[in-house]
C-alpha positions in Angstrom: 164.3 155.2 83.4 162.0 153.8 86.1 160.9 150.2 86.2 157.3 151.3 85.1 158.7 153.3 82.3 160.9 150.5 81.1 157.9 148.1 81.1 155.9 150.6 79.1 158.7 151.0 76.6 159.0 147.2 76.1 155.2 146.9 75.6 155.1 149.7 73.1 158.0 148.1 71.2 156.3 144.7 71.0 153.0 146.2 69.9 154.8 148.3 67.2 156.6 145.2 65.9 153.4 143.1 65.8 151.6 145.8 63.8 154.4 146.0 61.3 154.5 142.2 60.9 150.7 141.9 60.5 150.8 144.6 57.7 153.4 142.8 55.7 152.3 140.6 52.8 152.6 136.9 53.6 155.7 135.3 52.3 154.8 132.2 50.3 156.9 129.0 50.3 158.3 127.8 47.0 155.5 126.2 44.9 152.8 128.2 46.8 150.8 131.1 45.4 148.0 133.2 46.7 144.8 131.8 45.2 143.6 133.8 42.1 146.7 135.9 41.9 148.3 136.0 38.4 152.0 135.9 37.9 154.4 136.1 35.0 155.5 132.7 33.8 158.5 131.9 31.7 156.8 132.7 28.4 156.1 136.3 29.5 152.3 135.7 29.7 150.3 136.4 32.8 148.5 133.3 34.1 147.1 132.4 37.5 148.8 129.5 39.2 145.8 127.2 38.9 145.7 127.6 35.1 149.5 127.2 34.8 149.1 123.8 36.3 146.6 122.6 33.7 148.9 122.5 30.8 152.1 123.4 28.9 152.2 126.6 26.9 154.3 128.3 24.2 153.9 130.3 21.0 153.1 133.9 20.3 153.0 135.6 23.7 151.6 138.8 22.3 148.7 137.2 20.5 145.1 137.7 21.5 144.2 134.3 20.0 144.5 131.2 22.2 144.9 127.8 20.7 144.0 125.0 23.2 145.3 121.6 22.1 143.6 118.5 23.4 146.0 115.7 22.5 145.2 112.2 21.3 146.2 108.8 22.6 145.3 108.7 25.4 148.7 108.9 27.0 149.8 109.4 30.6 152.1 112.3 29.7 151.7 115.5 27.7 153.3 115.2 24.3 154.3 118.9 23.9 157.4 118.2 21.7 155.3 116.0 19.4 152.7 118.9 19.2 155.4 121.3 18.2 156.6 118.8 15.5 153.0 118.5 14.2 152.5 122.2 14.0 155.4 122.4 11.6 152.9 121.2 9.0 151.4 124.7 9.1 152.9 128.2 9.5 149.6 129.6 10.9 150.4 128.4 14.4 152.6 131.6 14.7 149.4 133.5 15.1 148.6 131.9 18.5 149.5 131.5 22.1 149.3 127.7 22.4 148.1 125.9 25.5 148.7 122.1 25.5 146.0 120.9 27.9 146.3 118.3 30.6 143.9 115.4 30.8 143.1 113.5 34.0 145.6 110.7 33.2 148.4 113.2 32.5 147.8 115.1 35.7 147.7 112.0 37.9 149.4 109.2 36.0 150.0 107.3 39.2 146.3 106.7 39.5 146.4 104.6 36.3 149.1 102.0 37.3 146.5 99.6 38.7 143.6 98.5 36.6 140.4 100.6 36.8 136.8 99.9 35.9 135.0 101.1 32.8 132.8 103.2 35.0 135.9 104.8 36.6 137.2 105.5 33.1 134.0 107.4 32.2 134.3 109.5 35.4 137.9 110.4 34.6 136.9 111.5 31.1 134.3 113.8 32.6 137.1 115.4 34.6 139.1 116.0 31.5 136.1 117.7 29.9 135.8 119.9 32.9 139.5 120.8 32.7 139.0 121.9 29.1 135.9 123.9 30.0 137.8 125.7 32.8 140.7 126.7 30.6 138.4 127.9 27.8 136.4 130.1 30.2 139.6 131.5 31.8 140.8 132.9 28.5 137.3 133.9 27.3 137.0 136.0 30.5 140.0 138.0 29.2 138.0 138.7 26.0 140.3 136.6 23.9 139.5 134.5 20.9 139.7 130.8 21.9 140.3 128.1 19.3 140.3 124.4 20.3 142.2 121.6 18.4 141.4 118.0 19.3 143.0 115.0 17.6 142.0 111.3 18.0 141.0 110.8 21.6 141.2 114.5 22.1 138.5 115.0 19.4 136.2 112.8 21.6 136.9 115.1 24.6 136.1 118.1 22.5 132.9 116.5 21.1 131.7 115.7 24.6 132.4 119.3 25.7 130.3 120.6 22.8 127.5 118.2 23.7 127.5 119.3 27.4 128.2 123.0 27.1 127.3 124.0 23.5 129.2 125.1 20.5 129.5 128.7 21.6 131.8 128.1 24.6 134.8 128.6 22.2 135.1 130.5 19.0 136.1 127.7 16.7 136.7 123.9 17.0 139.0 121.8 14.8 138.6 118.0 15.3 141.0 115.7 13.5 141.1 111.9 13.2 138.1 111.5 15.5 134.8 109.6 15.2 131.1 110.2 15.9 129.8 106.6 16.1 132.5 104.0 16.9 131.2 100.4 16.0 130.1 98.5 19.1 132.6 95.7 18.4 135.6 98.1 18.7 134.5 100.2 21.7 133.4 97.1 23.7 136.8 95.6 23.1 138.5 98.7 24.4 136.1 98.9 27.4 137.6 95.5 28.5 141.1 96.8 28.1 141.6 95.0 24.8 142.6 96.3 21.4 140.8 97.0 18.1 141.0 98.8 14.8 140.0 98.9 11.2 141.1 97.2 8.0 141.3 99.9 5.3 139.3 102.2 7.5 136.1 100.2 7.1 136.2 96.7 8.5 136.4 96.6 12.3 138.4 94.0 14.1 139.5 93.2 17.7 142.6 91.7 19.2 143.0 88.6 21.3 142.4 89.0 25.1 144.7 91.6 26.2 148.2 91.0 27.5 148.8 94.7 28.0 150.0 96.3 31.2 147.3 97.6 33.6 148.2 101.2 32.5 147.7 100.3 28.8 144.4 98.6 29.6 143.2 101.7 31.5 144.0 103.9 28.6 142.0 101.7 26.3 139.1 102.0 28.7 139.4 105.8 28.7 139.0 105.7 24.9 135.9 103.4 25.2 134.5 105.7 27.9 133.7 108.3 25.2 133.6 106.1 22.1 130.6 104.2 23.3 128.4 107.3 22.8 126.5 107.9 19.6 127.5 111.4 18.7 125.3 111.5 15.6 122.4 111.5 18.2 124.1 113.6 20.8 125.0 116.4 18.3 121.7 116.3 16.5 120.2 118.8 18.9 122.3 121.5 17.3 121.0 122.9 14.0 124.2 125.0 13.5 127.7 123.6 13.8 129.3 126.1 11.5 132.2 126.8 13.9 133.1 123.1 14.0 135.6 121.6 11.4 136.1 117.8 11.0 139.1 116.3 9.3 139.5 112.6 8.8 141.1 109.9 6.7 138.9 107.5 4.8 141.4 104.7 5.6 141.9 105.5 9.3 143.2 102.3 10.8 142.7 103.5 14.4 139.2 105.0 14.4 137.8 104.1 11.0 136.5 106.4 8.3 133.3 108.3 8.8 130.2 106.5 7.5 127.6 108.2 5.3 125.4 108.6 8.3 128.1 110.4 10.3 128.9 112.6 7.4 125.2 113.4 6.8 124.8 114.6 10.3 127.8 117.0 10.0 126.7 118.2 6.6 123.1 118.9 7.6 124.4 120.8 10.7 126.7 122.9 8.4 129.9 121.7 9.9 133.0 122.0 7.8 134.1 118.6 6.5 137.6 117.8 5.1 138.6 114.2 4.1 141.5 112.5 2.5 142.2 108.9 1.3 144.8 108.2 4.0 145.3 106.5 7.3 145.1 108.1 10.8 148.3 110.0 11.3 149.0 110.7 7.7 145.6 112.3 7.3 146.1 114.5 10.4 149.4 115.8 9.1 148.2 116.2 5.5 145.0 118.1 6.5 146.4 120.2 9.3 147.2 123.3 7.2 143.9 123.2 5.4 142.1 122.5 8.7 143.8 125.6 10.3 142.8 127.8 7.4 139.2 126.5 7.4 138.7 126.7 11.2 141.0 129.5 12.3 141.3 131.7 9.2 139.8 135.1 9.0 136.3 135.1 10.3 
């Protein structure tokens, strides 16, 4: 082989190698995924990487019905085991693929170790609402039925979503242990990082100036960042809330029982209203099965 022939052979070999490499699919590092590509997660359900990072999921992997849970608290971690325990109060959860949704403070708990302002708490809540919207739209785009369960603080996030995006974003909403109009005395105390509650579900009270940690103060501010709103006014623009079910305890020590004005708004807008003469957590557990049947039963 002449020198010129040898050079041509080497060049051809290099070019062929480059063509082959360029045609190969990129190898992704652990934890990476091509944007928008769906993959099989450990439940056997296809989800894209972005959605997988927005919550924990379990349940009936063959179901066309998605139950998105928006947990209460607020907490800085997802309480998935506690959700599973709660769902033992009903056997209807076997119908659903369940997505336990992240909120801002569960996605980035490190951001809440130093005290934040009330304004920052409001901004973080809006991000949590956006996360809920994104996950609902992801499953609705697959032509699935999407049901939303919100308890306590989670009920506030769901209410805010309905106000901003309308009641038709999801198929059904079940709100448990929430509130429409929190008394000023209570939400203002929370907005300062302090505590508050209700005696027998009716008489509001506040605690002494807070000695809580910065994280605990921040979580109280998150609650106030939605509780300051008057949802009897915000929701009044809808004439039809028939796909919304409210469950509450008349002796709720955390949020208080609904007033006649709050109940009147829900009744006139044709929402489903379930109540029981119990406190916050007992009411949620006692009404869960009936709430599931009312909200997520056969349509």
